[in-house]
C-alpha positions in Angstrom: -115.3 322.5 53.1 -115.7 318.7 52.8 -117.7 317.7 49.7 -120.2 315.0 49.7 -120.3 312.2 47.2 -122.5 312.9 44.2 -125.7 310.8 44.1 -126.9 308.9 41.1 -129.6 310.8 39.1 -131.9 307.8 39.7 -131.9 308.6 43.4 -132.9 312.2 42.7 -135.0 312.4 39.6 -135.6 310.2 36.7 -135.0 311.7 33.2 -138.2 311.1 31.2 -138.9 312.0 27.6 -141.7 314.4 26.8 -145.3 312.9 26.7 -145.5 313.1 22.9 -142.1 312.2 21.4 -140.7 310.0 18.7 -138.4 307.1 19.2 -135.4 309.3 18.4 -136.3 311.6 21.3 -136.6 308.8 23.7 -133.2 307.5 22.7 -131.7 310.9 23.1 -133.1 311.2 26.6 -131.6 307.8 27.5 -128.2 308.8 26.1 -128.3 312.1 28.1 -129.0 310.1 31.2 -126.1 307.8 30.4 -123.8 310.8 30.0 -124.9 312.2 33.4 -124.7 308.8 35.2 -121.2 308.0 33.9 -120.0 311.6 34.7 -121.3 311.1 38.3 -119.4 307.8 38.5 -116.3 309.4 37.0 -116.3 312.4 39.4 -116.9 310.1 42.4 -113.9 308.0 41.3 -111.7 311.1 41.0 -112.9 312.3 44.4 -112.1 308.9 45.9 -108.6 309.0 44.3 -108.0 312.5 45.7 -109.3 311.8 49.2 -108.0 308.3 49.7 -104.7 308.5 47.9 -103.6 311.9 46.7 -104.1 313.9 50.0 -102.8 311.2 52.4 -99.7 310.4 50.3 -99.0 314.2 50.0 -98.9 314.2 53.8 -96.7 311.1 53.7 -94.0 312.9 51.7 -92.4 314.0 55.0 -92.2 310.4 56.1 -89.3 308.2 54.9 -89.9 305.0 53.0 -93.3 305.7 51.4 -93.1 308.4 48.7 -91.0 311.3 47.7 -92.2 314.7 46.5 -91.0 314.0 43.0 -92.8 310.6 42.9 -96.0 312.2 44.2 -95.8 314.7 41.3 -95.3 311.9 38.8 -98.2 309.8 40.1 -100.8 312.5 40.7 -100.0 315.2 38.0 -103.1 317.4 37.5 -105.5 315.1 39.4 -106.7 317.9 41.7 -107.1 320.2 38.7 -109.0 317.6 36.7 -111.3 316.9 39.6 -112.2 320.6 39.9 -112.9 320.9 36.1 -115.2 317.8 36.1 -117.0 318.8 39.2 -118.0 322.1 37.6 -118.9 320.3 34.4 -121.0 317.8 36.2 -122.9 320.5 38.1 -123.7 322.3 34.8 -124.8 319.3 32.7 -126.9 318.0 35.7 -128.8 321.2 35.8 -129.4 321.3 32.1 -130.4 317.6 31.8 -132.6 317.4 34.8 -134.1 320.9 35.1 -134.5 322.3 31.6 -137.0 321.4 28.9 -134.7 321.2 25.9 -131.9 319.6 27.9 -129.2 321.5 25.9 -125.6 320.6 26.7 -123.7 321.5 23.6 -122.7 325.0 24.8 -121.5 323.5 28.1 -119.2 321.1 26.2 -117.9 324.0 24.0 -117.0 326.1 27.1 -115.3 323.2 28.9 -113.3 321.7 26.0 -110.4 324.3 26.3 -110.0 323.3 29.9 -110.0 319.6 29.0 -106.7 320.2 27.2 -105.2 320.0 30.6 -105.7 316.3 30.3 -102.8 316.3 27.8 -100.0 316.2 30.4 -101.8 313.6 32.4 -102.2 311.3 29.4 -98.6 311.7 28.2 -97.2 311.0 31.7 -99.5 308.1 32.5 -97.1 305.4 31.3 -94.3 306.8 33.4 -96.7 307.1 36.4 -97.7 303.4 36.0 -94.0 302.2 35.8 -93.1 304.4 38.8 -96.0 303.1 40.9 -95.2 299.4 40.1 -91.6 299.9 41.0 -92.5 301.7 44.3 -94.9 298.9 45.2 -92.2 296.3 44.6 -89.6 298.2 46.6 -91.5 299.9 49.5 -93.1 297.7 52.2 -94.6 300.8 53.9 -96.3 301.8 50.7 -97.7 298.3 50.3 -99.0 298.5 53.9 -100.7 301.8 53.1 -102.3 300.5 49.9 -103.5 297.4 51.8 -105.1 299.6 54.4 -107.3 301.3 51.8 -108.9 298.0 50.6 -112.4 297.7 51.7 -113.2 301.4 51.5 -116.7 301.6 50.1 -115.8 304.7 48.1 -113.4 302.6 45.9 -116.1 300.2 44.7 -113.4 297.4 44.7 -111.1 299.5 42.5 -107.4 300.1 43.4 -105.0 303.0 42.8 -103.9 301.6 39.4 -107.5 301.3 38.3 -108.4 304.9 39.4 -105.3 306.4 37.7 -106.3 305.1 34.3 -109.9 306.6 34.4 -108.9 310.1 33.1 -107.2 308.4 30.1 -110.5 306.8 29.1 -112.7 309.9 29.6 -112.1 312.0 26.5 -112.7 309.1 24.1 -115.9 308.3 26.1 -117.1 311.9 25.6 -116.5 311.5 21.9 -118.5 308.3 21.7 -121.4 309.6 23.7 -121.6 312.9 21.8 -121.7 311.0 18.5 -124.8 309.1 19.8 -126.5 312.2 21.2 -125.9 314.1 17.9 -127.2 311.2 15.9 -130.5 311.3 17.9 -131.0 315.1 18.0 -133.2 316.5 15.3 -131.7 319.3 13.2 -134.4 321.7 14.3 -133.5 321.1 18.0 -132.0 324.3 19.6 -129.0 322.3 20.7 -128.2 320.7 17.4 -125.7 323.3 16.1 -123.8 323.5 19.4 -123.7 319.7 19.7 -122.2 319.3 16.3 -119.5 322.0 17.1 -118.9 320.4 20.5 -118.4 316.9 18.8 -116.0 318.5 16.4 -113.9 320.0 19.2 -113.9 316.8 21.2 -112.8 314.8 18.2 -110.0 317.3 17.6 -109.0 317.0 21.3 -109.1 313.2 21.2 -106.8 313.2 18.1 -104.4 315.6 19.7 -104.2 313.5 22.9 -103.7 310.4 20.8 -100.9 312.1 18.8 -99.2 313.4 22.0 -99.4 309.9 23.5 -97.8 308.3 20.4 -95.1 311.0 20.4 -94.4 310.4 24.1 -94.3 306.7 23.7 -91.9 307.0 20.7 -89.6 309.3 22.7 -89.6 307.0 25.7 -88.8 304.0 23.4 -85.8 305.9 21.9 -84.6 306.9 25.3 -84.7 303.3 26.4 -82.6 302.4 23.3 -80.2 305.2 24.0 -79.7 304.0 27.6 -78.5 300.6 26.3 -75.5 302.2 24.7 -72.4 302.5 26.8 -71.7 305.6 24.8 -74.6 307.4 26.5 -73.1 307.0 30.0 -69.6 307.9 28.8 -70.5 310.9 26.6 -73.1 313.4 27.9 -73.6 314.7 24.3 -74.6 311.2 23.0 -78.3 311.5 22.1 -80.6 309.6 19.8 -83.7 311.8 20.6 -84.9 314.2 18.0 -88.4 315.8 17.8 -89.4 314.2 14.5 -87.5 310.9 14.9 -89.5 307.7 15.1 -88.4 304.1 15.5 -89.3 301.8 12.6 -87.8 298.6 13.8 -85.1 296.8 15.9 -83.2 293.9 14.5 -80.6 291.4 15.8 -77.6 291.2 13.4 -74.4 289.3 12.9 -72.0 292.1 12.0 -69.0 292.0 9.7 -66.9 295.1 9.5 -66.1 295.1 5.7 -65.0 298.7 5.5 -61.4 297.7 5.0 -62.3 295.2 2.3 -62.3 296.4 -1.3 -65.4 295.6 -3.3 -63.3 293.8 -5.9 -62.2 291.1 -3.3 -65.6 290.0 -2.0 -64.2 286.5 -1.2 -62.3 288.1 1.7 -65.6 288.8 3.4 -66.0 285.2 4.5 -62.7 285.5 6.5 -64.1 288.3 8.7 -65.5 287.0 12.0 -69.2 287.7 13.0 -70.0 289.9 15.9 -73.5 289.9 17.5 -75.2 293.2 17.6 -78.4 295.2 16.9 -79.6 297.5 14.2 -82.0 300.2 15.0 -83.9 301.6 12.0 -85.4 305.1 12.5 -87.2 307.2 9.9 -84.1 309.3 9.4 -81.2 307.3 10.8 -79.6 303.8 11.0 -77.8 303.0 14.3 -75.6 299.9 14.7 -74.4 298.6 18.0 -72.3 295.7 19.1 -73.3 293.5 22.1 -71.3 293.9 25.3 -71.7 292.7 28.8 -74.9 293.2 30.8 -77.0 293.5 27.7 -75.4 296.8 26.8 -74.2 298.0 23.4 -71.2 299.9 22.0 -71.8 302.2 19.1 -70.6 300.9 15.7 -72.0 303.8 13.7 -74.9 306.1 13.2 -75.7 306.7 9.6 -78.3 309.2 8.1 -80.6 307.2 5.8 -80.2 309.8 3.0 -76.5 308.9 2.7 -77.0 305.1 2.6 -77.7 302.4 0.0 -77.6 298.6 0.2 -75.6 296.3 -2.0 -76.2 292.6 -1.9 -74.0 289.7 -3.1 -73.7 286.0 -2.7 -70.9 284.2 -0.8 -70.9 280.5 -0.3 -74.6 280.2 -1.1 -75.6 282.9 1.4 -76.9 286.3 0.5 -75.0 289.2 2.2 -76.1 292.8 2.5 -73.4 295.5 2.5 -74.3 299.0 3.8 -72.5 301.6 1.8 -72.4 305.2 3.1 -71.9 307.9 0.5 
């Protein structure tokens, strides 16, 4: 059954504070209306994304030159599921805010928060989806024609596919911000106060989890990009820099001298060793050194656990040199 676009609450019923109410109560009512209005806008955006892009492009998988099944999955992971969750959420908070006297929504948030954890995969994969989409737009004339044909659709409100794909990323932090304001302006004797406080705690926890997952995914992607720069990765299937707890601290250009054959007592010989350009990648548990090769690729010099390293510095010809010594 085809669904209709949700109307703004202003077109149905204005949310008005009780006749005798303090300033805090008036503010609470306005914040509840903001929650409802923004949720309507959000759900309408998700529905436009689904109807204008997700469904048509799913049908286009069978056609050559537009999108593959794998690419469709990368771009629109969980969109249909997220739409269903938020349509149900909207229906419930709309009924509470517009049709009940105490306008309690805390329990609704508590019930839906476990489902909002499905946002995690979407958030983690969003960067990959953006890169994939930009590459597809650059390389696929037929896709560019399709996207151009969607411009002017009133349901988009001048937004494009890239704009719509980022809206789920912003929604959980927005819930946190709005719940903070609603809690602040809800009296402790209000029947919804306790549930609101618990809901805020759950949403804060979810927002933190999403942020941590995003940082972890970005760190993993960064390490994978570094790994791909090494010729060793293409030549050795077991070459890997990715570890669950590994984080990149910094990347540094270096002039490398291989002094491993020079005895420490003959430091003047160091100046006779030629410099090679390379990079040093410092991780929280590992130091990786690579020499520059053609096409911006690197060959592995060494990968050294930090716990087995110490630095020794000395002066040669007025310059300070650092020597990495592995125990």
